[in-house]
C-alpha positions as CSV (number, residue, x, y, z in Angstrom):
1,M,131.8,-24.4,25.2
2,I,131.9,-26.7,22.2
3,S,130.5,-23.9,20.0
4,G,133.3,-21.6,21.1
5,L,135.9,-24.1,20.2
6,L,134.4,-24.8,16.9
7,R,134.1,-21.1,16.1
8,G,137.8,-20.6,17.0
9,F,138.8,-23.6,14.9
10,L,137.0,-22.3,11.9
11,R,138.7,-18.9,12.2
12,M,142.2,-20.4,12.1
13,P,144.1,-19.5,9.0
14,E,145.2,-22.3,6.7
15,F,148.9,-21.4,7.2
16,P,149.4,-19.9,10.7
17,R,152.1,-17.1,11.1
18,Q,155.5,-18.2,12.3
19,G,156.1,-16.4,15.6
20,R,154.9,-12.9,16.5
21,G,157.4,-10.8,14.7
22,P,160.4,-8.9,16.1
23,R,160.4,-8.2,19.8
24,T,160.2,-4.4,20.2
25,S,159.2,-2.1,23.0
26,K,155.7,-2.1,21.6
27,R,155.4,-5.9,21.5
28,G,157.3,-6.7,24.7
29,P,156.3,-6.4,28.3
30,V,156.0,-3.1,30.1
31,G,159.4,-1.5,30.5
32,F,161.1,-3.7,27.9
33,Y,164.1,-2.0,26.3
34,K,166.0,-4.0,23.7
35,G,169.0,-1.7,23.2
36,K,171.4,-1.8,20.3
37,G,173.6,-4.7,21.3
38,C,176.3,-2.7,23.1
39,R,177.0,-2.8,26.8
40,S,176.6,0.2,29.1
41,L,179.6,2.1,30.4
42,G,178.1,3.2,33.6
43,K,174.9,3.4,35.7
44,F,172.2,5.9,36.6
45,Y,172.2,6.9,40.3
46,G,169.5,8.6,42.2
47,G,166.2,9.9,40.9
48,K,167.7,13.0,39.3
49,G,169.4,11.3,36.3
50,V,173.0,11.3,37.6
51,Y,175.0,9.1,35.3
52,R,178.4,7.8,36.5
53,T,180.8,5.9,34.2
54,D,182.5,2.9,35.6
55,P,186.3,2.9,34.7
56,A,186.3,-0.9,34.7
57,K,183.7,-1.0,31.9
58,I,185.5,1.4,29.5
59,P,187.3,-0.7,26.8
60,E,191.1,-0.2,26.6
61,I,192.3,-0.2,23.0
62,V,195.8,-1.6,22.7
63,V,197.7,-0.4,19.6
64,P,201.0,-2.1,18.7
65,D,204.1,0.0,17.9
66,M,204.2,0.3,14.1
67,S,207.6,2.1,13.8
68,G,209.9,0.3,11.4
69,F,207.1,-1.6,9.8
70,E,207.5,-1.8,6.0
71,L,203.9,-1.9,4.9
72,K,201.7,1.2,5.0
73,P,198.3,1.1,6.7
74,Y,196.3,2.5,3.7
75,V,196.4,2.1,0.0
76,A,196.9,5.3,-1.9
77,I,194.0,6.3,-4.2
78,K,196.2,7.7,-6.9
79,R,198.6,5.1,-8.1
80,A,200.5,4.5,-11.3
81,A,198.8,2.1,-13.7
82,P,200.6,-1.2,-14.0
83,S,202.6,-1.5,-17.2
84,A,202.2,-4.3,-19.6
85,E,205.9,-5.1,-19.4
86,S,205.9,-5.9,-15.7
87,S,203.2,-8.6,-15.9
């Protein structure tokens, strides 16, 4: 028992690693799926791979009415060079 502890202590590195690295499907438990940070829009049903979207999970994008707005949404690529007199 003592010899095993001594052997393990001697094999320890001088500066141990901080953590075990990123948690991926290879390093995690069986069936671990990290995903990409987005939520699902539906669910798989049955054993045949039927995917049904849930209308409550679909994001609704609300766009305001821009009619009569003075500013343009984009800057034109080709524009006149500013003159030295106007500055």
